[in-house]
C-alpha positions in Angstrom: 74.3 136.0 -26.2 72.9 139.4 -27.1 69.3 140.4 -26.6 67.7 143.1 -28.8 64.3 144.7 -27.9 62.4 146.6 -30.5 63.9 144.2 -33.0 61.2 144.9 -35.7 61.8 148.6 -35.9 64.2 150.5 -38.1 67.1 150.6 -35.6 66.4 147.1 -34.2 66.2 145.5 -37.6 69.4 147.1 -38.9 71.1 146.3 -35.7 70.1 142.6 -36.0 71.5 142.6 -39.6 74.8 143.9 -38.4 75.1 141.6 -35.5 74.2 138.3 -37.3 76.4 139.4 -40.3 79.2 139.5 -37.7 78.3 136.0 -36.5 77.1 137.2 -33.1 74.7 135.0 -31.2 71.5 137.0 -31.0 68.1 136.7 -29.4 65.4 139.1 -30.5 62.0 139.7 -29.0 59.0 140.5 -31.0 55.3 141.2 -30.2 53.5 139.8 -33.3 54.5 137.8 -36.4 53.3 140.5 -38.8 56.0 142.8 -37.7 58.7 140.2 -38.6 58.1 141.2 -42.2 59.9 144.5 -41.4 63.1 142.5 -40.5 62.8 140.4 -43.6 62.4 143.4 -45.9 65.4 145.1 -44.4 67.6 142.1 -44.6 66.5 141.5 -48.2 67.4 145.1 -49.0 71.0 144.4 -48.3 71.7 140.8 -49.1 70.4 137.8 -51.0 71.4 135.6 -48.0 68.6 137.1 -45.9 66.8 133.9 -45.1 69.8 132.3 -43.5 70.6 135.5 -41.5 67.0 135.8 -40.3 66.9 132.1 -39.3 70.2 132.5 -37.3 68.3 134.7 -34.8 66.8 133.2 -31.7 63.3 134.7 -32.0 61.2 135.0 -28.8 57.7 136.3 -28.6 57.6 138.7 -25.6 56.7 142.2 -24.6 58.6 144.6 -22.4 55.4 145.1 -20.4 55.1 141.4 -19.7 57.7 140.8 -17.0 57.4 137.0 -17.0 58.0 136.6 -20.7 60.7 139.3 -20.7 62.4 137.5 -17.8 62.4 134.3 -19.7 64.0 136.1 -22.7 66.8 137.3 -20.4 68.0 133.8 -19.5 71.6 133.3 -20.8 72.0 136.9 -22.0 75.2 138.9 -21.5 74.5 142.2 -23.3 71.3 144.0 -24.1 70.3 146.6 -26.8 67.1 148.3 -25.7 65.6 149.7 -28.9 61.9 149.2 -28.1 59.8 152.4 -27.8 56.4 153.8 -28.8 56.7 156.9 -31.0 53.9 159.3 -31.0 53.5 163.1 -30.6 49.7 162.9 -30.0 48.8 164.3 -26.6 46.0 161.7 -26.1 48.6 158.9 -26.3 50.5 160.2 -23.3 49.5 157.4 -20.9 50.4 154.7 -23.5 53.7 156.5 -24.1 54.4 156.5 -20.4 53.6 152.8 -20.0 55.7 151.6 -22.9 58.6 154.0 -22.8 59.0 154.5 -19.0 57.5 151.4 -17.4 58.8 149.2 -20.2 62.3 150.6 -19.8 62.1 150.2 -16.0 61.3 146.5 -16.6 64.2 146.0 -18.9 66.8 147.7 -16.6 65.5 145.9 -13.5 65.9 142.6 -15.2 69.3 143.6 -16.5 70.3 144.1 -12.8 68.7 140.8 -11.7 70.4 138.8 -14.4 73.8 140.6 -14.0 73.9 141.9 -17.6 77.3 143.2 -18.3 76.2 146.2 -20.3 73.1 147.9 -21.7 72.8 150.2 -24.7 69.6 152.3 -24.7 68.4 154.1 -27.8 66.9 157.4 -26.6 66.2 160.5 -28.7 67.6 163.9 -29.4 64.2 165.1 -28.1 65.4 164.5 -24.5 68.3 167.0 -24.9 67.7 170.5 -23.7 67.9 173.8 -25.7 70.7 176.2 -25.5 69.8 179.8 -24.5 72.6 181.7 -26.3 72.7 180.1 -29.7 75.7 177.9 -28.7 75.8 174.3 -30.0 73.6 171.9 -27.9 75.7 169.2 -26.2 75.1 166.2 -23.9 75.5 168.6 -20.9 72.7 171.0 -22.0 70.1 170.8 -19.3 66.6 169.5 -20.0 63.9 172.0 -19.0 60.8 170.2 -17.6 58.8 173.5 -17.6 59.2 173.9 -21.4 56.4 173.0 -23.8 57.9 169.6 -24.5 56.1 167.0 -26.6 54.6 163.9 -24.9 57.1 161.8 -26.7 60.1 163.8 -25.4 58.7 163.7 -21.8 58.4 159.9 -21.8 61.7 159.3 -23.4 63.3 161.6 -20.8 61.5 159.5 -18.1 62.9 156.4 -19.7 66.4 157.8 -19.5 65.9 158.5 -15.8 65.2 154.8 -15.4 68.5 153.9 -17.1 70.4 156.4 -15.0 68.7 155.0 -11.8 69.8 151.5 -12.8 73.4 152.7 -13.2 73.3 153.8 -9.6 72.3 150.2 -8.7 75.2 148.7 -10.5 74.2 148.4 -14.2 76.8 149.5 -16.8 74.9 151.4 -19.5 75.3 153.6 -22.6 72.6 156.0 -23.9 72.6 157.2 -27.5 70.5 160.2 -28.6 70.1 160.1 -32.4 68.4 162.7 -34.5 66.2 161.7 -37.4 67.6 158.4 -38.6 67.6 157.7 -42.3 67.5 154.1 -43.5 65.9 151.8 -46.0 63.4 148.9 -45.7 60.4 150.3 -43.7 58.4 152.7 -45.9 55.1 152.9 -44.1 56.2 154.8 -41.0 59.2 156.6 -39.5 61.7 158.3 -41.7 61.1 155.8 -44.5 57.6 157.2 -44.9 59.2 160.6 -45.8 60.6 159.1 -49.0 57.1 157.7 -49.7 55.5 161.1 -49.1 58.3 162.8 -51.2 57.5 160.6 -54.1 53.9 161.9 -54.0 55.1 165.5 -53.8 55.6 167.9 -50.9 53.9 171.2 -51.4 55.7 173.1 -48.7 58.9 173.2 -46.7 59.3 174.9 -43.3 61.8 177.4 -41.9 63.5 175.2 -39.3 66.4 172.8 -39.2 66.6 169.1 -38.8 69.4 166.9 -37.3 70.1 163.8 -39.5 72.1 160.6 -39.3 72.4 157.4 -41.4 71.2 154.2 -39.8 74.5 152.6 -40.6 76.2 155.1 -38.3 73.7 154.6 -35.5 74.2 150.8 -35.4 77.9 151.0 -35.9 78.3 153.4 -33.0 76.0 151.3 -30.8 78.0 148.1 -31.3 81.3 149.9 -30.9 80.2 151.5 -27.7 78.8 148.3 -26.2 82.2 146.6 -26.9 84.2 149.5 -25.5 85.2 150.2 -21.9 83.0 153.3 -21.9 80.1 153.1 -19.4 77.4 155.4 -18.0 77.7 158.1 -20.7 75.3 159.5 -23.2 76.1 160.5 -26.8 74.4 162.8 -29.3 74.3 161.2 -32.7 73.8 163.7 -35.5 75.9 163.7 -38.6 74.7 167.0 -40.1 72.1 169.6 -39.5 70.1 170.6 -42.6 67.5 173.3 -43.3 64.2 171.6 -43.9 64.1 173.3 -47.3 67.3 171.5 -48.4 66.2 168.3 -46.8 62.8 168.0 -48.4 64.1 169.1 -51.8 66.9 166.5 -51.6 64.3 163.9 -50.6 62.2 164.8 -53.6 65.2 164.7 -56.0 66.2 161.2 -54.6 62.9 159.7 -55.6 62.5 161.7 -58.9 59.7 163.8 -57.6 58.9 167.5 -57.8 60.7 169.7 -55.2 58.6 171.8 -52.7 59.1 175.5 -53.7 56.9 177.3 -51.1 57.7 177.9 -47.5 54.9 177.4 -45.0 54.5 180.5 -42.9 54.1 180.5 -39.1 50.5 181.6 -39.6 49.8 178.7 -41.9 51.3 176.2 -39.5 49.4 177.7 -36.6 46.2 177.3 -38.5 46.9 173.8 -39.6 47.7 172.4 -36.2 44.5 174.0 -34.8 42.4 172.5 -37.5 44.1 169.2 -37.0 43.2 169.4 -33.3 39.6 170.2 -34.2 39.4 167.3 -36.6 40.7 165.0 -34.0 38.0 166.1 -31.5 35.2 165.8 -34.0 36.2 162.6 -35.8 38.7 160.9 -33.5 41.2 160.7 -36.4 44.9 160.7 -35.5 46.7 163.9 -35.0 49.1 164.7 -37.8 50.4 168.0 -36.6 50.6 169.1 -32.9 51.5 172.5 -31.5 54.9 171.1 -30.4 55.6 169.5 -33.7 54.7 172.7 -35.6 57.1 174.7 -33.3 59.8 172.1 -33.9 59.4 172.4 -37.7 60.2 176.1 -37.4 63.0 176.0 -34.8 66.7 176.2 -35.6 68.8 173.9 -33.3 72.4 173.1 -33.7 73.7 170.0 -31.9 77.3 169.0 -31.4 78.4 165.4 -31.9 82.0 166.2 -30.9 81.8 163.9 -27.9 81.2 160.7 -30.0 83.6 161.8 -32.7 86.3 162.2 -30.1 85.5 159.1 -28.1 85.5 156.7 -31.1 87.5 158.8 -33.6 84.4 158.5 -35.7 83.5 160.0 -39.1 79.9 160.1 -40.1 78.5 159.1 -43.5 77.7 162.2 -45.6 73.9 162.8 -45.4 73.5 163.7 -49.1 75.0 160.3 -50.0 72.7 158.6 -47.5 69.5 160.3 -48.8 70.2 159.2 -52.4 71.1 155.7 -51.4 67.9 155.3 -49.5 65.9 157.0 -52.3 67.4 154.6 -54.8 66.3 151.6 -52.6 62.9 153.1 -52.3 62.5 153.3 -56.1 63.7 149.7 -56.4 61.6 148.3 -53.5 59.1 146.4 -55.7 61.6 145.1 -58.2 
């Protein structure tokens, strides 16, 4: 049997759909019943047989921070997909990020060792890959710089990776995937799905940087192929194409029949906005929407190489333009 953590998120839900569609025996952990609606929405986006597929899953209420419940969920499991994570770029969420992303991952891999799990697939992030210094493509071997002005999210996902690598030294077979921004349908109130929602209301500005993109179908297809392959203790960058933010946001707008952003946000404007955002947070306690690190990222040009996964699996990615318009179409039809 296969265990999936983070089963109610974008990756976890789509992974579940692929696994149960292939008649795999799957156990999925969830933290609260309300989040199960995410899975139902995603399943119903792709098939009318969504009730039967949802009911085929062995649902277990557990938390990766609750070792006893997580241990119970591991009984009878052969393979594990660890998709659970907390995503935030707000500096004041650092301790919570550490607890969920690092401590939670440590709990998962420790139990994988205890239960003699055959193989683990961990979903990390492109945020944990270092930056090249000479404009060469960034690869899996590009070193992480702990002294750089990294986001709190990147720091804790890197720490989680260290837990996985530590476990491999203790006998666990593992694979790490490092996807860029994942585009997929079904969850519209946060993550990349919320970008389509925001695009439908109209973006005023675009930024000067680049963004690495990949379709959710490619992510879960690669994850399942890697888990069933003899490849172990390797990491893989998963980016299908790198787009300029201008092109990306304009295509998003076009996919949901909205106005395209026509003005570029200057570095001065972004610098002012993230400072005002910081001040608003201090005065009102409202969530940060733009941090210094995120503003820098929106203006940076990074080019990642996915040649390693292409070669390892002889894999061809889905074209991003096709993906954007497919997801945009599903967004427009979401209430029908």
